[in-house]
Steps between C-alpha positions, in 0.01 A plus 500: 500500500510429122831365375484663156631845607799336668561273201496786252724703729752215518488443124546869429793515742660196337459641149646834607801329659564297182462814286756679716739203490476484122584869469751519785846630420660167588270297275515738204876541532552124522317438173671786317847407626459133406304537177212290631131524586435361848311781672152479353273298729211301356145405599608134492687565826851587384682758706880520523706544813620862533878499442587658836289240681662213312848624593405528868365145501801350322741684730346313796525153342596252776729277290778558247414571137812330365417160355126541559210498256268800531142420401240773458160332538254703295770680304265699279693718257836419655594804706623293796712291266695811403539606864601154622750462215699787653598256774730195473237227475597188305183552299186711503169343402152648464182290510187652347164339417359787289614446141447865405728616781759239406504637145572853628755371750692304239511807277634701793774241558594502131499875452578634847844583632659554840870585550469383861404146400711228665298181447540363148236227512163681506180344369124546513283188477132459421442269796270412789673536837278228647619244243852596393829339602716722718869577436739267680728783618448678833167671452395864541128546436337837444123555517328834453160368609454299179202288607255397773556296814394169347741533210779610734437191713528276195821670386659470845424129499685462171794706625532299822478172309785621279708599803435161664611317184809718455591682827633851445472850639180689424338831586185674384420870475129573530412856401152647550435192716123459503507126576774411752300219664621222267860589587421511870304175493787320327752619757693748289703740712467875451819706485566862397194703408404856419259733324127542544187433296568389144867580567523263796740208471672224694755225440414144598698174520353149496490280808808293569481140391333284760332793678 
């Protein structure tokens, strides 16, 4: 059977889902309430986490937020930075490789506002997650399917090297988890999970030292 009909069906379904997300009450309300523009998805691959999904994921985090660094890998226009900053992290950091998205995200951080904000130290960096240095605090990583399996594998290697050099607590939220095999192959342990399809998610923790 030809694959093209299935491919076009999947692409049309994906585009419709993104269109609905962009115009959903939660996404539109978030941008209006905060004076930002985070909802418009792009052909370059940017799509933000729906606010209600982000809250559900963060509520299930398997380690304390206090004293930890929250890192959004593939931060885009910065929506997750606003949502994470509502919690008592020591700092909130976004990593984004697309310079155009970084420009929008920095503008959102400058001009946006949130009366629920608790974290003071919030920043968005134009950085490559496969090359950057990781914060030395306990580490909470957030990934909304930012890249392919090979890139995820490389990033995990860097994270685990950082944890080996400076042992500390770490957990990773993987949302819309298309490529879980690198986590499984490296011995990461799956914890709380939920959702389905693009809204599926799970928390993972790295293998214990020596295992």
